[in-house]
C-alpha positions as CSV (number, residue, x, y, z in Angstrom):
1,X,0.0,0.1,0.0
2,X,2.6,2.3,0.9
3,X,4.8,1.5,-2.2
4,X,1.8,2.3,-4.4
5,X,1.1,5.8,-2.7
6,X,4.6,6.6,-3.2
7,X,4.5,5.8,-6.6
8,X,1.4,7.6,-7.2
9,X,2.9,10.8,-5.7
10,X,5.8,10.5,-7.8
11,X,3.8,10.1,-11.2
12,X,2.1,13.2,-10.1
13,X,5.0,15.2,-8.9
14,X,6.3,14.3,-12.6
15,X,3.0,15.3,-13.9
16,X,3.1,18.6,-12.4
17,X,6.8,19.3,-13.1
18,X,6.3,18.5,-16.8
19,X,3.7,21.3,-17.0
20,X,5.8,23.9,-15.4
21,X,9.1,22.9,-17.0
22,X,8.3,24.7,-20.2
23,X,9.1,28.2,-20.8
24,X,6.0,30.6,-21.4
25,X,5.0,31.4,-24.7
26,X,5.5,34.8,-26.1
27,X,2.3,36.9,-26.0
28,X,1.4,40.4,-26.5
29,X,1.4,43.0,-29.3
30,X,4.1,45.3,-31.0
31,X,4.1,48.1,-33.5
32,X,6.9,48.6,-36.2
33,X,7.8,51.7,-38.1
34,X,10.0,51.6,-41.3
35,X,13.4,53.2,-41.2
36,X,13.4,53.2,-44.7
37,X,10.4,53.4,-47.4
38,X,9.2,50.4,-48.9
39,X,9.0,49.6,-52.8
40,X,6.2,47.3,-54.0
41,X,6.3,45.8,-57.7
42,X,4.2,43.4,-59.5
43,X,5.9,40.5,-57.8
44,X,7.9,41.8,-55.1
45,X,8.3,44.0,-51.7
46,X,11.4,45.4,-51.1
47,X,11.8,47.0,-47.8
48,X,14.3,49.8,-47.6
49,X,17.1,50.3,-45.3
50,X,18.1,53.6,-43.3
51,X,18.4,56.0,-46.0
52,X,15.8,54.6,-48.5
53,X,18.7,52.0,-49.7
54,X,17.2,49.2,-51.8
55,X,18.3,45.8,-53.1
56,X,19.0,42.3,-52.0
57,X,19.7,43.4,-48.3
58,X,16.6,43.3,-45.8
59,X,15.2,46.5,-44.7
60,X,15.5,48.3,-41.4
61,X,12.6,48.8,-38.7
62,X,12.1,50.4,-35.6
63,X,9.8,48.5,-32.8
64,X,7.9,51.6,-31.7
65,X,5.8,50.1,-28.8
66,X,5.3,46.8,-27.4
67,X,3.1,44.9,-24.6
68,X,3.4,41.9,-22.7
69,X,6.5,39.7,-23.9
70,X,7.3,42.4,-26.6
71,X,7.4,45.3,-24.1
72,X,11.5,44.6,-24.4
73,X,11.2,45.5,-27.9
74,X,9.9,49.3,-27.6
75,X,12.1,51.8,-28.9
76,X,14.7,49.4,-30.4
77,X,15.8,48.4,-34.0
78,X,15.8,45.2,-36.2
79,X,15.2,44.1,-39.9
80,X,12.4,42.9,-42.0
81,X,12.9,40.4,-44.7
82,X,12.2,41.3,-48.4
83,X,9.3,39.3,-50.1
84,X,9.0,37.6,-53.5
85,X,5.7,36.4,-54.4
86,X,7.5,33.3,-56.2
87,X,9.0,32.1,-53.1
88,X,6.3,33.6,-50.7
89,X,3.1,33.4,-52.9
90,X,-0.1,34.9,-51.9
91,X,-3.0,32.6,-50.3
92,X,-0.7,29.7,-49.5
93,X,1.4,28.3,-46.8
94,X,5.0,28.8,-46.7
95,X,7.7,29.2,-44.3
96,X,10.2,32.3,-44.1
97,X,12.3,32.1,-40.9
98,X,13.5,35.3,-39.5
99,X,10.9,37.5,-41.3
100,X,11.5,39.9,-38.6
101,X,14.6,40.1,-36.4
102,X,15.4,42.4,-33.1
103,X,18.6,43.7,-31.9
104,X,17.2,43.4,-28.4
105,X,16.1,39.7,-28.7
106,X,18.2,38.2,-31.4
107,X,17.3,34.6,-30.9
108,X,13.6,35.2,-31.2
109,X,12.2,33.8,-34.5
110,X,9.4,35.6,-36.3
111,X,8.5,33.2,-39.0
112,X,6.5,34.3,-41.6
113,X,4.0,31.3,-43.1
114,X,0.9,33.4,-44.6
115,X,0.2,36.2,-46.9
116,X,-3.5,37.2,-47.0
117,X,-4.9,37.9,-50.1
118,X,-6.4,41.5,-50.4
119,X,-9.9,42.0,-49.5
120,X,-10.9,44.2,-52.7
121,X,-11.5,43.3,-56.4
122,X,-9.7,44.2,-59.6
123,X,-13.1,45.9,-60.6
124,X,-12.3,48.5,-57.7
125,X,-9.1,49.7,-59.0
126,X,-10.6,53.0,-60.2
127,X,-10.5,56.8,-59.3
128,X,-13.8,56.6,-57.5
129,X,-13.6,57.6,-53.7
130,X,-14.7,54.6,-51.6
131,X,-13.8,51.9,-54.2
132,X,-11.7,49.0,-52.9
133,X,-9.1,47.6,-55.0
134,X,-7.3,44.2,-55.1
135,X,-5.4,43.6,-58.5
136,X,-5.7,39.9,-59.3
137,X,-3.6,37.7,-57.0
138,X,-2.3,40.6,-54.9
139,X,-2.1,40.8,-51.2
140,X,-2.8,44.5,-50.9
141,X,-6.2,46.2,-50.1
142,X,-6.1,49.7,-51.6
143,X,-9.1,52.0,-50.4
144,X,-9.6,55.2,-52.4
145,X,-10.1,58.2,-50.0
146,X,-11.9,61.5,-49.8
147,X,-9.4,64.2,-51.6
148,X,-7.8,61.9,-54.2
149,X,-5.3,59.8,-51.8
150,X,-5.7,56.2,-50.8
151,X,-4.8,53.8,-48.1
152,X,-3.1,50.5,-48.4
153,X,-3.2,47.5,-46.0
154,X,-1.4,44.2,-46.1
155,X,-2.3,41.4,-43.8
156,X,0.2,38.6,-42.7
157,X,0.6,35.8,-40.0
158,X,3.1,33.4,-38.9
159,X,4.4,32.0,-35.5
160,X,7.2,33.4,-33.0
161,X,9.3,31.6,-30.6
162,X,12.3,32.3,-28.4
163,X,13.6,28.8,-28.9
164,X,12.8,27.6,-25.4
165,X,9.0,28.1,-25.0
166,X,6.2,26.8,-27.5
167,X,5.7,28.8,-30.7
168,X,2.8,31.3,-30.6
169,X,0.9,32.3,-33.5
170,X,0.8,35.9,-34.7
171,X,-1.2,38.0,-37.1
172,X,0.3,41.5,-38.5
173,X,-1.0,44.2,-40.6
174,X,1.0,46.8,-42.5
175,X,-0.4,50.1,-43.7
176,X,0.5,53.1,-45.5
177,X,-1.3,56.0,-47.0
178,X,-0.8,58.0,-50.4
179,X,-1.8,61.5,-50.2
180,X,-2.0,62.1,-53.7
181,X,-2.6,58.6,-55.5
182,X,-5.9,56.9,-55.8
183,X,-5.9,53.2,-56.8
184,X,-6.0,53.5,-60.3
185,X,-3.0,56.0,-60.1
186,X,-0.8,53.6,-58.0
187,X,-1.2,50.8,-60.4
188,X,-0.2,53.1,-63.3
189,X,2.7,54.3,-61.4
190,X,4.0,50.6,-61.1
191,X,3.1,49.9,-64.7
192,X,5.4,52.9,-65.8
193,X,8.5,52.6,-63.5
194,X,8.1,49.1,-62.1
195,X,7.2,49.9,-58.5
196,X,5.7,52.4,-56.1
197,X,7.3,53.7,-53.0
198,X,6.3,54.9,-49.7
199,X,6.6,54.7,-45.9
200,X,5.4,51.7,-43.8
201,X,4.4,50.9,-40.2
202,X,2.9,47.5,-38.9
203,X,1.1,46.1,-35.9
204,X,1.3,42.7,-34.8
205,X,-0.6,40.6,-32.2
206,X,0.7,37.0,-31.0
207,X,-1.9,35.2,-28.9
208,X,-1.2,31.9,-27.0
209,X,-3.3,28.8,-27.8
210,X,-4.0,26.0,-25.3
211,X,-1.2,23.3,-25.3
212,X,-2.2,19.6,-25.8
213,X,-0.8,17.4,-23.0
214,X,2.4,15.5,-24.1
215,X,2.0,11.8,-24.7
216,X,4.3,11.3,-21.5
217,X,2.2,13.7,-19.4
218,X,-1.0,11.6,-20.4
219,X,0.6,8.4,-19.4
220,X,1.7,9.8,-16.1
221,X,-1.7,11.2,-15.5
222,X,-3.4,8.0,-16.1
223,X,-0.9,6.0,-14.1
224,X,-2.1,8.2,-11.1
225,X,-5.9,8.1,-11.9
226,X,-5.8,4.0,-12.3
227,X,-3.8,4.1,-8.8
228,X,-6.3,6.1,-7.1
229,X,-9.0,4.1,-8.3
230,X,-7.2,1.0,-7.1
231,X,-6.9,2.4,-3.7
232,X,-10.5,3.3,-3.4
233,X,-11.5,-0.2,-4.3
234,X,-9.1,-1.9,-1.7
235,X,-10.7,0.6,0.8
236,X,-14.3,-0.2,0.0
237,X,-13.8,-4.1,-0.2
């Protein structure tokens, strides 16, 4: 009897230990601002470095603010990975590790896995105020504003991990505004010079999801429950 009680206690202790040993997931939100502009072409997104330097090197960003786990990023810098629709297709899953990097937390991996298709239509790519434009196959949602300008949005998702705790899903959105170009004019600029250029900012939210118990934990739990049931039967017999 004593040996069985000790075995049950040991298994429950292991179960509790396995639940608390893992590091907590990264959760919270943060915002970014480009330290350079971004150039968008028919099949690429080229984030600029400081001084609006473009090319194969990834762009520079400032982490403007952060909450929860990401409060340590506020006012620090990092990089953002250029995107090519051939290797990071719109509307299909992929894996791009280190989409964002952080000087403050260099071991964190912000992995991009999905680029959301824009929510507009090709028919909305006009000069009409209020029209919502998304060229065929594009991730951008361009909304024409009063006064002749437009707002542009890009939605992405992925996961972040510190290499110790579990990965946490995140969703992110980038936005910019053109003061003097509507959707039709933006597309005309891309057609004539191969890209359109503007500033950018981003908002990201990482939310933890319930963890599924590991098989070893389930076995330990089962051992403890079976042992408890056996004890109760002995007491009542």
